[in-house]
C-alpha positions as CSV (number, residue, x, y, z in Angstrom):
1,X,28.6,-1.1,22.7
2,X,30.9,-1.4,19.7
3,X,29.8,-0.1,16.3
4,X,29.3,-2.7,13.5
5,X,32.1,-2.7,10.9
6,X,31.1,-1.0,7.7
7,X,33.1,-0.4,4.6
8,X,31.4,1.7,1.8
9,X,33.0,1.2,-1.6
10,X,30.9,3.8,-3.5
11,X,27.6,5.7,-2.9
12,X,25.6,4.8,-6.0
13,X,25.5,4.5,-9.7
14,X,22.8,6.6,-11.3
15,X,20.5,5.4,-14.0
16,X,21.2,7.3,-17.2
17,X,18.0,6.5,-19.2
18,X,14.5,5.6,-18.0
19,X,11.8,4.5,-20.3
20,X,8.4,4.9,-18.9
21,X,6.1,1.8,-18.8
22,X,8.9,-0.4,-20.3
23,X,9.2,-4.0,-19.3
24,X,13.0,-3.6,-18.9
25,X,15.1,-0.7,-17.8
26,X,18.8,0.1,-18.3
27,X,21.7,0.5,-15.9
28,X,25.4,1.2,-16.0
29,X,27.7,-1.8,-15.4
30,X,30.0,-0.8,-12.6
31,X,33.1,-2.3,-14.2
32,X,33.2,-1.0,-17.8
33,X,30.4,1.5,-18.1
34,X,28.3,-0.6,-20.6
35,X,24.5,-0.2,-20.5
36,X,23.0,-3.6,-19.6
37,X,19.4,-4.7,-19.3
38,X,17.5,-5.3,-16.0
39,X,14.7,-7.7,-16.8
40,X,11.2,-7.1,-15.5
41,X,11.1,-9.6,-12.6
42,X,7.6,-10.8,-13.3
43,X,8.4,-11.7,-16.9
44,X,9.5,-15.3,-16.7
45,X,12.5,-15.3,-19.0
46,X,14.4,-18.5,-19.8
47,X,14.6,-21.4,-17.4
48,X,17.7,-22.2,-15.3
49,X,18.6,-25.3,-13.2
50,X,18.8,-24.6,-9.4
51,X,18.8,-26.6,-6.2
52,X,16.0,-25.3,-4.0
53,X,16.1,-25.8,-0.2
54,X,14.9,-24.2,3.0
55,X,12.9,-24.6,6.1
56,X,9.2,-24.2,7.1
57,X,8.5,-22.9,10.6
58,X,5.5,-21.8,12.6
59,X,5.1,-18.4,14.2
60,X,7.1,-19.6,17.3
61,X,10.0,-20.7,15.2
62,X,9.2,-24.4,15.6
63,X,9.6,-26.7,12.5
64,X,6.5,-27.8,10.7
65,X,6.6,-31.4,9.6
66,X,4.9,-32.7,6.5
67,X,4.4,-29.3,4.9
68,X,4.1,-29.5,1.1
69,X,6.5,-27.1,-0.7
70,X,5.7,-26.5,-4.4
71,X,8.2,-25.0,-6.7
72,X,7.3,-24.7,-10.4
73,X,5.6,-28.0,-10.7
74,X,7.9,-29.9,-8.3
75,X,6.8,-30.9,-4.8
76,X,8.8,-31.7,-1.6
77,X,7.6,-32.6,1.9
78,X,9.4,-31.2,5.0
79,X,11.1,-33.6,7.4
80,X,10.9,-33.5,11.2
81,X,13.3,-30.5,11.2
82,X,11.0,-28.6,8.8
83,X,13.6,-28.9,6.1
84,X,12.9,-29.5,2.4
85,X,15.1,-29.9,-0.7
86,X,14.6,-30.1,-4.5
87,X,17.7,-30.8,-6.5
88,X,18.5,-29.3,-9.9
89,X,15.0,-28.3,-10.9
90,X,14.0,-25.8,-13.7
91,X,12.9,-22.4,-12.5
92,X,12.5,-19.0,-14.3
93,X,15.7,-17.0,-14.3
94,X,14.2,-13.7,-13.1
95,X,12.0,-14.8,-10.2
96,X,11.2,-18.1,-8.6
97,X,7.9,-18.4,-6.7
98,X,7.7,-21.0,-3.9
99,X,4.6,-22.1,-2.0
100,X,4.2,-24.0,1.3
101,X,0.9,-25.6,2.2
102,X,-0.3,-27.4,5.4
103,X,-3.7,-28.0,6.9
104,X,-4.3,-25.6,9.7
105,X,-2.2,-22.8,8.3
106,X,-2.4,-20.0,5.8
107,X,-0.6,-20.8,2.6
108,X,2.9,-19.2,2.7
109,X,4.5,-17.9,-0.5
110,X,8.1,-16.6,-1.0
111,X,9.7,-15.3,-4.2
112,X,13.5,-15.2,-4.7
113,X,15.8,-13.9,-7.5
114,X,17.7,-16.9,-8.9
115,X,20.1,-14.9,-11.1
116,X,22.8,-14.2,-8.4
117,X,22.7,-17.6,-6.6
118,X,24.0,-21.1,-7.3
119,X,21.2,-22.5,-5.1
120,X,18.0,-21.0,-3.8
121,X,17.1,-20.8,-0.1
122,X,13.8,-19.9,1.4
123,X,12.5,-19.8,5.0
124,X,8.8,-20.0,5.2
125,X,7.0,-18.9,8.4
126,X,3.4,-20.2,8.3
127,X,0.6,-18.4,10.2
128,X,-2.0,-20.5,11.9
129,X,-5.5,-20.4,10.5
130,X,-7.6,-21.0,13.6
131,X,-11.2,-19.7,13.6
132,X,-11.4,-16.2,15.0
133,X,-15.1,-15.4,14.4
134,X,-18.4,-17.1,13.5
135,X,-21.4,-15.6,11.8
136,X,-24.7,-16.8,10.3
137,X,-24.7,-16.7,6.5
138,X,-28.4,-15.7,6.4
139,X,-27.9,-12.5,8.3
140,X,-24.2,-11.7,7.8
141,X,-22.4,-9.4,10.2
142,X,-19.0,-8.0,11.2
143,X,-15.8,-9.7,12.3
144,X,-13.8,-7.2,14.2
145,X,-10.3,-7.5,15.6
146,X,-9.1,-5.7,18.8
147,X,-7.0,-3.2,16.7
148,X,-10.0,-2.1,14.7
149,X,-9.4,-4.2,11.6
150,X,-12.8,-5.5,10.3
151,X,-14.5,-7.6,7.7
152,X,-18.2,-6.9,7.0
153,X,-20.1,-9.9,5.4
154,X,-23.4,-9.0,3.7
155,X,-26.6,-11.1,4.5
156,X,-26.9,-14.0,2.1
157,X,-23.7,-12.7,0.5
158,X,-21.6,-15.9,0.3
159,X,-21.7,-18.9,-2.0
160,X,-20.2,-22.4,-1.7
161,X,-18.1,-24.1,-4.3
162,X,-21.2,-25.0,-6.3
163,X,-22.2,-21.4,-6.6
164,X,-25.2,-21.8,-4.2
165,X,-26.1,-19.1,-1.7
166,X,-24.9,-20.3,1.7
167,X,-27.0,-19.4,4.7
168,X,-25.5,-21.6,7.4
169,X,-22.8,-21.0,10.0
170,X,-19.7,-19.2,8.7
171,X,-16.4,-19.8,10.3
172,X,-14.0,-16.9,9.7
173,X,-10.2,-16.7,10.1
174,X,-9.2,-13.0,10.2
175,X,-5.5,-12.1,10.7
176,X,-4.1,-8.6,10.4
177,X,-0.4,-7.9,9.5
178,X,1.0,-4.7,10.9
179,X,3.6,-3.3,8.5
180,X,5.5,-1.7,11.3
181,X,5.8,-4.9,13.4
182,X,9.1,-6.8,13.8
183,X,7.6,-9.9,12.2
184,X,6.0,-8.4,9.1
185,X,8.8,-9.3,6.7
186,X,8.9,-13.0,7.5
187,X,5.2,-13.6,6.9
188,X,4.2,-11.1,4.2
189,X,2.9,-13.0,1.2
190,X,5.4,-13.0,-1.6
191,X,8.2,-11.6,0.5
192,X,9.5,-9.1,-2.1
193,X,6.4,-6.8,-2.3
194,X,6.2,-7.0,-6.1
195,X,2.9,-6.0,-7.7
196,X,1.1,-5.6,-11.0
197,X,-1.0,-2.5,-11.7
198,X,-4.2,-2.3,-13.7
199,X,-2.1,-1.1,-16.7
200,X,0.0,-4.3,-16.4
201,X,3.1,-2.4,-15.3
202,X,5.2,-3.7,-12.4
203,X,5.6,-1.9,-9.1
204,X,7.0,-2.5,-5.7
205,X,4.7,-1.7,-2.7
206,X,5.0,0.3,0.5
207,X,2.4,-1.3,2.8
208,X,-0.1,0.3,5.1
209,X,-1.4,-3.1,6.3
210,X,-2.7,-6.5,5.2
211,X,-5.8,-8.5,6.0
212,X,-5.7,-12.3,5.6
213,X,-9.2,-13.8,5.5
214,X,-10.5,-17.3,5.1
215,X,-14.2,-18.2,5.0
216,X,-15.4,-21.8,5.7
217,X,-18.7,-23.5,6.0
218,X,-19.5,-25.6,9.1
219,X,-18.3,-28.6,7.1
220,X,-15.0,-27.0,6.2
221,X,-16.0,-26.1,2.6
222,X,-14.5,-22.9,1.2
223,X,-16.8,-20.0,0.8
224,X,-16.6,-16.8,-1.4
225,X,-18.5,-13.6,-1.9
226,X,-21.5,-14.1,-4.1
227,X,-21.6,-12.5,-7.6
228,X,-23.0,-9.0,-7.4
229,X,-22.2,-8.7,-3.7
230,X,-19.3,-6.9,-2.0
231,X,-17.7,-6.9,1.5
232,X,-16.4,-3.9,3.3
233,X,-13.0,-4.2,4.9
234,X,-11.4,-1.8,7.4
235,X,-7.7,-1.6,8.2
236,X,-6.1,0.6,10.9
237,X,-3.3,3.0,9.8
238,X,-0.3,2.8,12.2
239,X,0.5,5.9,14.2
240,X,4.0,6.4,12.6
241,X,2.5,6.1,9.1
242,X,-0.6,8.3,9.6
243,X,1.1,11.6,8.6
244,X,2.2,10.4,5.2
245,X,-0.8,8.1,4.5
246,X,-2.5,9.2,1.2
247,X,-6.3,10.0,1.3
248,X,-7.0,7.4,-1.3
249,X,-4.9,4.2,-1.7
250,X,-5.1,1.3,-4.1
251,X,-6.3,-2.1,-2.9
252,X,-4.3,-5.2,-3.9
253,X,-5.2,-8.9,-3.6
254,X,-2.5,-11.6,-3.5
255,X,-2.3,-14.1,-6.4
256,X,-0.7,-17.2,-4.8
257,X,0.2,-18.9,-8.1
258,X,2.0,-15.8,-9.5
259,X,3.3,-14.7,-6.1
260,X,2.2,-11.2,-6.9
261,X,0.0,-8.4,-5.5
262,X,-2.7,-7.5,-8.1
263,X,-4.3,-4.0,-8.1
264,X,-8.1,-4.1,-7.8
265,X,-10.2,-1.2,-6.3
266,X,-9.2,1.4,-3.7
267,X,-9.7,2.4,-0.1
268,X,-10.3,5.8,1.4
269,X,-8.8,7.1,4.6
270,X,-11.3,7.9,7.3
271,X,-9.6,9.1,10.4
272,X,-7.0,6.5,11.3
273,X,-8.6,3.8,9.1
274,X,-8.6,2.8,5.5
275,X,-12.0,1.5,4.3
276,X,-12.8,-0.2,1.0
277,X,-14.9,-2.8,-0.7
278,X,-13.9,-6.1,-2.2
279,X,-15.6,-8.6,-4.5
280,X,-13.7,-11.7,-3.4
281,X,-11.5,-12.9,-0.5
282,X,-7.9,-13.6,-0.4
283,X,-5.1,-11.6,1.3
284,X,-5.9,-7.8,0.8
285,X,-3.3,-5.1,1.1
286,X,-3.6,-1.3,1.4
287,X,-0.4,-0.2,-0.4
288,X,1.2,2.7,-2.1
289,X,2.8,1.6,-5.4
290,X,6.2,2.9,-6.2
291,X,8.9,2.5,-8.9
292,X,12.0,0.7,-7.8
293,X,15.7,1.2,-7.3
294,X,18.4,-1.4,-6.5
295,X,20.6,-1.8,-3.4
296,X,23.6,-4.1,-3.7
297,X,26.5,-5.1,-1.6
298,X,28.5,-8.0,-0.1
299,X,28.4,-9.8,3.2
300,X,31.8,-10.7,4.6
301,X,33.1,-12.7,7.5
302,X,35.8,-11.7,10.1
303,X,38.6,-12.1,7.5
304,X,36.8,-10.0,4.9
305,X,35.9,-13.1,2.8
306,X,32.4,-13.2,1.1
307,X,29.9,-15.1,3.3
308,X,26.5,-16.6,2.9
309,X,23.8,-15.0,5.1
310,X,20.6,-13.0,5.2
311,X,20.2,-9.3,4.6
312,X,16.9,-7.5,5.7
313,X,15.5,-4.3,4.4
314,X,13.1,-2.0,6.2
315,X,10.9,0.9,4.9
316,X,11.6,4.0,7.0
317,X,12.2,1.9,10.2
318,X,14.3,-1.2,10.9
319,X,11.3,-3.4,10.9
320,X,12.1,-5.9,8.2
321,X,9.7,-5.7,5.2
322,X,11.7,-7.8,2.8
323,X,14.9,-9.8,2.8
324,X,17.4,-11.6,0.6
325,X,20.0,-14.3,1.0
326,X,23.5,-13.5,-0.1
327,X,25.4,-15.8,-2.5
328,X,27.0,-18.6,-0.4
329,X,30.3,-18.4,-2.3
330,X,30.8,-14.7,-2.9
331,X,28.6,-13.0,-0.3
332,X,27.1,-10.7,-2.9
333,X,23.5,-9.6,-2.8
334,X,21.2,-7.3,-4.9
335,X,17.6,-6.4,-4.2
336,X,14.8,-4.1,-5.6
337,X,13.5,-1.5,-3.1
338,X,10.8,1.2,-3.4
339,X,12.0,4.7,-4.3
340,X,11.5,7.9,-2.3
341,X,11.8,6.5,1.2
342,X,14.7,5.7,3.6
343,X,15.7,2.1,3.5
344,X,17.6,0.6,6.5
345,X,19.8,-2.3,5.6
346,X,19.8,-4.8,8.4
347,X,22.1,-7.8,9.0
348,X,20.0,-10.6,10.4
349,X,21.6,-13.3,12.5
350,X,21.4,-16.8,11.0
351,X,19.0,-19.0,12.8
352,X,17.1,-16.0,14.1
353,X,13.3,-15.9,13.6
354,X,11.5,-12.6,13.9
355,X,8.5,-13.7,16.1
356,X,5.3,-11.8,15.4
357,X,5.0,-10.5,19.0
358,X,8.7,-9.5,19.3
359,X,9.6,-5.8,19.5
360,X,13.4,-6.3,19.2
361,X,14.8,-4.5,16.2
362,X,17.4,-5.9,13.8
363,X,21.0,-4.7,13.6
364,X,21.0,-1.6,11.4
365,X,24.2,-1.4,9.4
366,X,23.4,1.2,6.7
367,X,20.7,3.8,6.4
368,X,20.2,4.2,2.6
369,X,18.7,7.6,1.7
370,X,15.7,7.9,-0.5
371,X,16.6,6.7,-4.0
372,X,15.3,7.7,-7.4
373,X,13.9,5.4,-10.1
374,X,16.5,3.0,-11.5
375,X,19.2,4.2,-9.1
376,X,21.8,1.6,-8.0
377,X,23.2,2.1,-4.4
378,X,26.2,0.0,-3.4
379,X,26.5,-0.3,0.4
380,X,29.9,-2.1,0.0
381,X,31.2,-4.8,2.3
382,X,29.1,-5.5,5.4
383,X,30.5,-7.4,8.4
384,X,28.2,-8.4,11.3
385,X,29.2,-7.8,14.8
386,X,30.0,-10.0,16.6
387,X,31.6,-12.0,13.9
388,X,30.1,-15.4,13.1
389,X,31.8,-18.7,13.6
390,X,32.3,-21.9,11.5
391,X,31.2,-25.5,12.0
392,X,33.2,-28.4,10.5
393,X,33.0,-32.1,10.6
394,X,33.0,-35.4,8.6
395,X,30.4,-38.1,7.9
396,X,31.4,-41.7,7.8
397,X,29.6,-44.9,6.9
398,X,30.9,-48.5,6.4
399,X,27.5,-49.5,4.9
400,X,27.3,-47.0,2.0
401,X,24.8,-44.8,3.9
402,X,24.3,-41.2,2.5
403,X,23.1,-37.9,3.8
404,X,19.8,-36.7,2.4
405,X,19.4,-33.5,4.4
406,X,21.3,-31.6,7.1
407,X,20.1,-28.7,9.2
408,X,21.0,-26.7,12.3
409,X,18.3,-25.4,14.7
410,X,18.2,-23.2,17.8
411,X,15.3,-22.1,19.9
412,X,14.5,-19.3,17.5
413,X,15.0,-20.7,14.0
414,X,16.6,-23.2,11.7
415,X,19.1,-23.3,8.8
416,X,19.1,-26.0,6.2
417,X,22.3,-26.9,4.3
418,X,22.1,-27.5,0.5
419,X,25.1,-29.2,-0.8
420,X,26.3,-31.8,1.7
421,X,29.6,-33.5,1.3
422,X,31.3,-36.1,3.4
423,X,33.7,-33.5,4.8
424,X,32.1,-30.1,5.5
425,X,32.9,-26.6,6.7
426,X,30.0,-24.2,7.2
427,X,30.7,-20.5,7.9
428,X,28.2,-17.8,8.9
429,X,27.0,-19.6,12.1
430,X,26.2,-17.4,15.2
431,X,29.0,-17.6,17.8
432,X,28.7,-19.1,21.3
433,X,25.1,-20.4,21.1
434,X,23.7,-23.9,21.7
435,X,22.7,-25.7,18.4
436,X,21.2,-29.0,17.4
437,X,22.4,-30.8,14.2
438,X,19.8,-33.0,12.5
439,X,20.8,-35.3,9.7
440,X,18.3,-37.3,7.6
441,X,20.0,-40.3,5.9
442,X,19.2,-41.8,2.5
443,X,17.5,-44.8,4.2
444,X,15.3,-42.6,6.4
445,X,17.3,-42.6,9.7
446,X,17.4,-39.5,11.8
447,X,20.7,-38.5,13.6
448,X,20.9,-35.6,16.0
449,X,23.8,-34.0,17.9
450,X,23.7,-31.1,20.3
451,X,26.7,-28.8,20.8
452,X,27.9,-25.2,21.6
453,X,29.2,-23.1,18.7
454,X,32.7,-21.6,18.8
455,X,33.6,-18.0,19.5
456,X,33.7,-15.2,16.9
457,X,35.9,-16.1,13.9
458,X,36.6,-19.5,15.3
459,X,35.7,-23.1,14.2
460,X,34.0,-25.8,16.1
461,X,34.8,-29.3,14.8
462,X,32.1,-31.9,15.3
463,X,34.6,-34.6,14.5
464,X,33.4,-37.9,12.8
465,X,29.7,-38.5,12.6
466,X,28.6,-42.1,12.0
467,X,25.7,-42.7,9.7
468,X,25.5,-46.4,10.5
469,X,23.2,-46.2,13.5
470,X,20.8,-49.1,13.4
471,X,17.1,-48.5,13.0
472,X,15.5,-50.8,15.6
473,X,11.8,-51.0,16.3
474,X,10.4,-50.5,19.8
475,X,7.8,-52.7,21.5
476,X,4.1,-52.8,20.4
477,X,1.8,-53.7,23.3
478,X,-1.5,-52.7,25.0
479,X,-3.7,-53.7,27.9
480,X,-7.3,-54.8,27.5
481,X,-10.1,-54.6,30.1
482,X,-13.6,-56.0,29.5
483,X,-15.4,-58.6,27.5
484,X,-13.8,-61.4,29.4
485,X,-10.3,-59.8,29.6
486,X,-9.0,-58.6,33.0
487,X,-6.1,-56.2,32.4
488,X,-4.7,-58.6,29.9
489,X,-1.5,-57.4,28.2
490,X,-0.9,-58.2,24.5
491,X,2.4,-57.8,22.8
492,X,2.9,-58.0,19.0
493,X,6.1,-59.4,17.8
494,X,8.2,-57.2,15.5
495,X,9.2,-60.2,13.4
496,X,5.8,-60.0,11.8
497,X,6.9,-56.9,9.8
498,X,4.9,-54.1,11.4
499,X,4.7,-51.4,8.8
500,X,3.2,-48.0,8.2
501,X,2.8,-46.0,5.0
502,X,1.5,-42.6,3.8
503,X,-1.2,-42.3,1.2
504,X,-0.5,-38.9,-0.2
505,X,-3.7,-38.5,-2.3
506,X,-5.7,-38.9,0.9
507,X,-3.3,-37.3,3.3
508,X,-3.6,-40.4,5.6
509,X,-1.1,-42.7,7.3
510,X,-2.0,-46.3,7.7
511,X,-0.4,-48.6,10.4
512,X,-0.6,-52.4,10.3
513,X,0.8,-54.9,12.8
514,X,-0.1,-58.5,13.3
515,X,0.9,-61.9,14.8
516,X,2.1,-63.1,18.1
517,X,1.7,-66.0,20.5
518,X,-1.8,-64.7,21.2
519,X,-2.4,-64.1,17.5
520,X,-3.2,-60.4,17.7
521,X,-3.5,-57.8,14.9
522,X,-3.8,-54.0,15.1
523,X,-4.6,-51.4,12.5
524,X,-4.6,-47.6,12.9
525,X,-5.3,-44.8,10.5
526,X,-4.6,-41.1,11.1
527,X,-4.5,-37.8,9.2
528,X,-1.2,-36.4,7.9
529,X,2.4,-37.6,8.1
530,X,4.0,-36.0,11.1
531,X,4.2,-36.0,14.8
532,X,0.8,-35.0,16.3
533,X,-1.7,-35.5,19.0
534,X,-5.2,-36.2,17.7
535,X,-7.8,-39.0,17.3
536,X,-7.6,-42.0,14.9
537,X,-9.6,-41.9,11.7
538,X,-10.2,-45.6,12.1
539,X,-8.8,-48.5,14.2
540,X,-9.4,-52.1,14.7
541,X,-8.0,-55.0,16.9
542,X,-8.2,-58.7,16.1
543,X,-7.7,-61.2,18.9
544,X,-7.8,-64.9,18.4
545,X,-8.9,-66.4,21.8
546,X,-8.3,-70.0,22.6
547,X,-11.9,-70.7,23.6
548,X,-14.0,-68.0,21.8
549,X,-12.2,-68.0,18.5
550,X,-11.6,-64.8,16.5
551,X,-12.8,-61.6,18.2
552,X,-12.9,-58.4,15.9
553,X,-13.1,-55.1,17.7
554,X,-13.6,-51.7,16.1
555,X,-13.4,-48.1,17.3
556,X,-16.6,-46.1,17.8
557,X,-17.5,-42.8,16.3
558,X,-18.8,-41.6,19.7
559,X,-15.5,-42.2,21.3
560,X,-12.6,-42.0,18.8
561,X,-9.3,-43.6,19.7
562,X,-6.9,-41.1,21.3
563,X,-3.6,-41.1,19.4
564,X,-0.2,-39.4,19.9
565,X,2.5,-39.8,17.2
566,X,5.8,-39.4,18.9
567,X,8.1,-40.2,16.0
568,X,7.6,-40.0,12.2
569,X,10.8,-40.6,10.2
570,X,11.3,-40.5,6.5
571,X,10.7,-43.7,4.4
572,X,13.0,-46.4,5.8
573,X,12.8,-45.0,9.3
574,X,10.3,-45.6,12.1
575,X,6.8,-44.4,13.0
576,X,6.0,-44.7,16.7
577,X,3.2,-43.5,19.0
578,X,0.7,-44.3,21.8
579,X,-3.0,-45.0,21.7
580,X,-5.9,-45.7,24.0
581,X,-9.7,-45.8,24.0
582,X,-12.8,-47.9,23.7
583,X,-13.4,-50.7,21.1
584,X,-16.5,-52.8,20.5
585,X,-17.7,-56.0,18.8
586,X,-21.1,-57.2,17.8
587,X,-22.2,-60.2,19.9
588,X,-25.7,-61.7,20.3
589,X,-27.5,-58.6,19.0
590,X,-25.6,-56.2,21.2
591,X,-22.2,-54.4,21.4
592,X,-19.6,-55.8,23.8
593,X,-16.9,-53.2,24.7
594,X,-13.3,-53.4,25.7
595,X,-11.1,-50.6,27.1
596,X,-7.6,-50.4,25.7
597,X,-5.0,-48.6,27.7
598,X,-1.2,-48.1,27.7
599,X,-1.1,-48.8,24.0
600,X,2.1,-48.2,22.1
601,X,3.3,-49.1,18.7
602,X,6.5,-49.1,16.6
603,X,6.5,-49.8,12.9
604,X,8.9,-49.4,9.9
605,X,7.9,-46.5,7.5
606,X,7.6,-48.1,4.1
607,X,6.4,-46.6,0.7
608,X,2.9,-46.0,-0.4
C-alpha cells in the first residue's frame, strides 16, 4: 500500500507568553513575528455575515427530511436530500452554534469557527431516541445498558412540567457514547469538545464517555428530577483508557443553547466504572478538562492547490473525536486541541459517514506529539491518497428556473454545495465511486442524476442539466367496498386544484382534493412534512350519490387510516402517497362502514 503524501513546512510555533485564566491568549504570527490575540471561543465577539449550509443524516447515513436547523435565530428545513441552507445570516465571529431538531431523534448540536471560512458547513448525524427502558415513577429503578452504563431513578423522584411529582409509567431513552468508537466524533454534542468550568474559564475536554438520557411520561410529556432528589449514573471506562483514567473526574452537562459542556459535580472511579450523582437530566459527560493548543495546516489536491475538505482529529487513537472543514478556496484549517496527549490528524473522505457500529479507522496522515498550552503546530500541506476528482457541469433553463440547493450523495453520506452558479466545477470528490446528484429548483422541483465519478485527479463533466422538467400531477383514485358500493372505483380530476400545505406551528400537513364526474372530495391530515409511513391524524371522504345524495364518511379512532407518503417536494412541487382503511357515516342511529383500498393521491405543494 502506498504511503499518503505528506509535506511538513514547520514543526510548530511556540507560545511566548501565557496569562492564566485570561479570556484571550497570545501567539506569534508566522509571517512577521507580531503578537496577535486569540479570542476565547465562547466569548461572542462581533457578528459577521456568512452563508450556512450542510446536511442532516441519521446514524445509517440516510438523509433526514424535514429536520429543523436553527442558527442564531434563523431556521431552515432540510429537503429530501437532508440538505439545508441559510444565506448571508449574522453569526458570532468566534464560534457559531447550530442545532438540528426532529421528532424521534436526540437534538444534534454542532459548533464551527467562522473566522477562517467564507461559508460555514455542518454535517449533523442525529441519533434515534427510541424508548430503551420503562419504569414506574412511584417505585423508581435502574435502566442498565449491556455495557454496564446505568441510570438509577429514585422512587417518586421525577416531576412533570408543572412541577408535580410523577408516579406513572416512565419511558426512558438511554444511549451511551463510547469515546473510543469510530462514530464518536460525528455525534458528540457540540463537536468541538469546548467546555466552561465552575470558575467560568474555558477548557477543551478529553472524554471518558457520555450518557444521553431522555425521560418521558406515558403521554410523551418531558420529565425531570424533582427538587431535592438526585439520580446516580454509571459509565464504563474503556479498556484502552483505564490506565490513565483519574480517580476523580468532573461531570459535565451539555447546554444546547450555548453548545457548551458545563461543569457540575464529579464522578469517582470504582473498578472499571465512573459513578456520580446528578440533579437534572440532559447529556452527561465524564471528562478530563485540559488547556488547548492549535493545530493548523492546508489540504491540497493532486496539483498541490488548496482544496475544500474535512480534517478529523483523534485523541490518542485515530477514532475521530472532533473535525473541521477546510476553507473551500484556500484549503487552510485551524483547530483547537487538548494539550498533553498525542493527536492523530486524519483526512476523511468526502461523502463518508462514520457509522456508529463501524470499526474501520480513518486515514492517519500525521501523528502530532503532545503539545503544550498555547503551542501552534503546523502540519503543512496534506494530500489525500488516492487523490480526489472533480465534477463539472452547466445548468440551463428557458423559463427562468433557478437552483435553490444542490447536493451529492453516496451510500454512506452526503455533501451539500453552497454557492451554485449556472456553470460549476467542484473539486474534492472521491474518485471512481457511484454518486447521485440532487437539485432542488426555486419552484420546488426535484431533479436527480446518477453517475460514476472520474479517476484520481480527473474531471467528470455532467454536461448540460435542464431545469425545465414539468411538474405534473399523478392520478388520485381509490376503490370503495360497502354501504351499497361494490368495488366502486372513484377518480378525482386534477383540474380541481388538488393541493397540500404544511402548518408549521402544528407540524401537520393537510391534503385536500375535490370534484369529479362522481363529485368526490378527499381530505387527509398527517404529522410532519416528509416521506413517511404512518397513520393519518384525520381523514374524510365526501361522495355525492345520484340516488342517496351527499354521503360523508370519516375515519375511526379505532382503525386509523394507513398512510404512506412516497414523495414530498418543496413548495411548488408535488406531494404524493397511498392510503387505505375503514371509514364510516352515521345513518339511522347506527354507523355504516366502507372499506377503502388501493387509494393513491397526488397534489401540488402550496404555501401555508
